[in-house]
C-alpha positions in Angstrom: 52.8 18.8 119.1 54.6 17.3 122.1 57.2 15.5 120.0 57.9 18.7 118.1 58.1 20.6 121.3 61.1 18.5 122.5 63.3 19.9 119.7 62.5 23.5 120.4 65.4 25.4 122.0 63.3 28.0 123.8 62.4 28.8 127.4 60.2 26.5 129.5 57.6 29.2 130.0 57.1 29.7 126.3 56.7 26.0 125.8 54.1 25.8 128.5 52.0 28.3 126.6 52.6 26.5 123.2 51.5 23.2 124.6 48.4 24.6 126.2 47.5 26.7 123.2 47.6 23.6 121.0 45.3 21.9 123.4 42.9 24.8 123.4 42.7 24.9 119.7 41.9 21.2 119.5 39.5 21.2 122.4 36.6 18.8 122.5 34.3 18.0 125.4 36.9 19.2 127.8 37.3 22.6 126.1 36.5 24.5 129.3 39.2 22.7 131.1 41.7 23.4 128.4 40.7 27.1 128.3 41.3 27.4 132.1 44.7 25.6 131.6 45.6 28.1 128.8 44.6 31.0 131.0 46.7 29.6 133.7 49.8 29.5 131.5 49.2 33.1 130.6 49.3 34.0 134.3 52.3 31.8 134.8 54.2 33.5 132.0 53.3 36.9 133.7 54.7 35.6 137.0 51.3 35.6 138.7 51.8 32.1 140.1 49.1 32.0 142.7 46.5 33.1 140.1 47.9 30.5 137.7 47.5 27.8 140.3 43.8 28.8 140.8 43.2 28.5 137.1 45.0 25.1 136.9 42.8 24.0 139.8 39.7 24.9 137.8 41.0 23.0 134.8 41.6 19.9 136.9 38.2 20.1 138.6 36.6 20.0 135.2 38.9 17.4 133.7 40.9 15.4 136.3 42.7 13.6 133.4 44.1 16.7 131.8 47.7 15.8 132.4 49.3 19.1 131.3 47.3 21.0 133.9 49.0 18.9 136.6 52.5 19.6 135.3 51.8 23.2 134.7 50.4 23.5 138.3 53.6 21.8 139.5 55.7 24.3 137.7 53.8 27.2 139.3 54.1 25.6 142.7 57.9 25.3 142.2 58.0 29.0 141.4 56.5 29.6 144.9 58.9 27.0 146.3 56.0 24.7 147.3 58.0 21.6 146.3 56.2 18.9 148.2 52.9 19.8 146.7 54.5 20.1 143.3 55.8 16.6 143.6 52.3 15.4 144.4 51.1 16.9 141.1 53.9 15.3 139.2 53.0 11.9 140.7 49.5 12.3 139.3 50.9 13.4 136.0 53.1 10.3 135.9 50.0 8.0 136.4 48.5 9.7 133.3 51.6 10.1 131.1 54.1 7.5 132.4 57.1 9.8 132.2 57.9 13.5 132.8 57.9 15.5 129.6 61.5 16.5 128.7 61.1 20.3 129.1 59.9 19.8 132.7 62.5 17.1 133.7 65.0 19.6 135.3 62.3 21.2 137.4 61.0 17.8 138.5 64.5 16.8 139.5 65.0 20.1 141.3 61.8 19.7 143.2 62.9 16.3 144.4 66.2 17.7 145.5 64.6 20.6 147.4 62.3 18.2 149.2 65.2 16.1 150.3 67.0 19.3 151.4 63.9 20.4 153.3 63.8 17.0 155.1 67.5 16.9 155.9 67.8 20.6 157.0 64.3 22.1 157.4 65.5 25.1 159.4 67.8 26.3 156.6 65.1 25.6 154.0 62.4 27.7 155.7 64.9 30.4 156.7 66.1 30.9 153.2 62.6 30.9 151.8 61.4 33.3 154.4 64.2 35.7 153.6 63.3 35.5 149.9 59.6 36.1 150.6 60.5 39.0 152.9 62.7 40.6 150.2 59.8 40.1 147.7 57.4 41.9 150.2 55.4 38.7 150.6 54.9 39.4 154.3 52.3 36.8 155.2 54.3 34.0 153.6 57.6 35.3 155.3 55.9 35.5 158.6 54.6 31.9 158.3 58.0 30.6 157.3 59.9 32.5 160.1 57.4 31.0 162.5 58.3 27.5 161.2 61.9 28.3 161.8 61.2 29.2 165.4 59.2 26.1 165.9 62.3 24.2 164.8 64.7 26.4 166.8 63.0 28.6 169.4 66.4 29.9 170.6 67.3 31.8 167.4 67.3 35.5 168.4 67.9 36.8 164.9 64.8 35.2 163.6 62.7 36.8 166.4 64.1 40.2 165.3 63.2 39.5 161.6 59.8 38.3 162.5 59.3 41.3 164.8 60.2 43.6 162.0 57.6 41.9 159.7 55.0 42.2 162.4 55.9 45.9 162.9 55.5 46.5 159.1 52.1 44.7 159.2 50.9 46.8 162.1 51.0 44.1 164.7 52.8 46.3 167.2 52.2 44.1 170.4 53.5 41.1 168.5 56.6 43.0 167.3 57.5 44.2 170.8 57.0 40.6 172.1 59.4 39.3 169.5 62.0 42.0 170.1 61.8 41.4 173.8 62.4 37.7 173.2 65.5 38.4 171.2 66.9 40.4 174.1 66.2 37.6 176.5 68.1 35.2 174.2 70.9 37.6 173.3 71.4 40.3 176.0 74.2 41.9 174.0 71.5 43.0 171.5 69.6 45.0 174.1 70.9 48.5 173.3 70.0 48.2 169.6 66.7 46.3 170.1 65.5 48.8 172.7 65.7 51.4 169.9 63.4 49.3 167.8 61.0 48.8 170.7 60.9 52.6 171.3 60.1 53.1 167.6 57.3 50.6 167.7 55.8 52.2 170.9 55.8 55.6 169.2 53.5 54.0 166.5 51.4 52.0 168.9 
């Protein structure tokens, strides 16, 4: 099935499901693991990446040598931009299969590139990811990544404003005011506009 899969000119997500379905149909002693792996691909295809990772974890717990579960989990982690962890999964996959299956090659190379980018310019990496998470309403993730940005550059007033806005949305009004106040300290020219934000928060508080 794997050799046949290489010649298919279809999307990577479809192929993930095909590979896992073939494994499920031919399941033996590790049938439960393959069932979890297949359920994980269904979640992946529906863009429920965190749920997919949970199911791939279950598959791996049952059968640590189920190679496709590692590469599937790596793909899901890449979708969440967890590139370092994804590379760790591919390293395990490589110990089992010796080479990356062709339909995953570009994602594997992209993950390596993103990890290098993260190491060379971590602030830009976390800032870009935080903005993406914020726009996707993943507030906890965005909050964590903006906090990482501030650990790398505690003088970035605009990040304090963005993090303050997230805290305000999440109902952490004292934390929001603290971040807004810090942005004023760093950039006094922002004070007039930021004071409006602070007044708005205090009305909710």
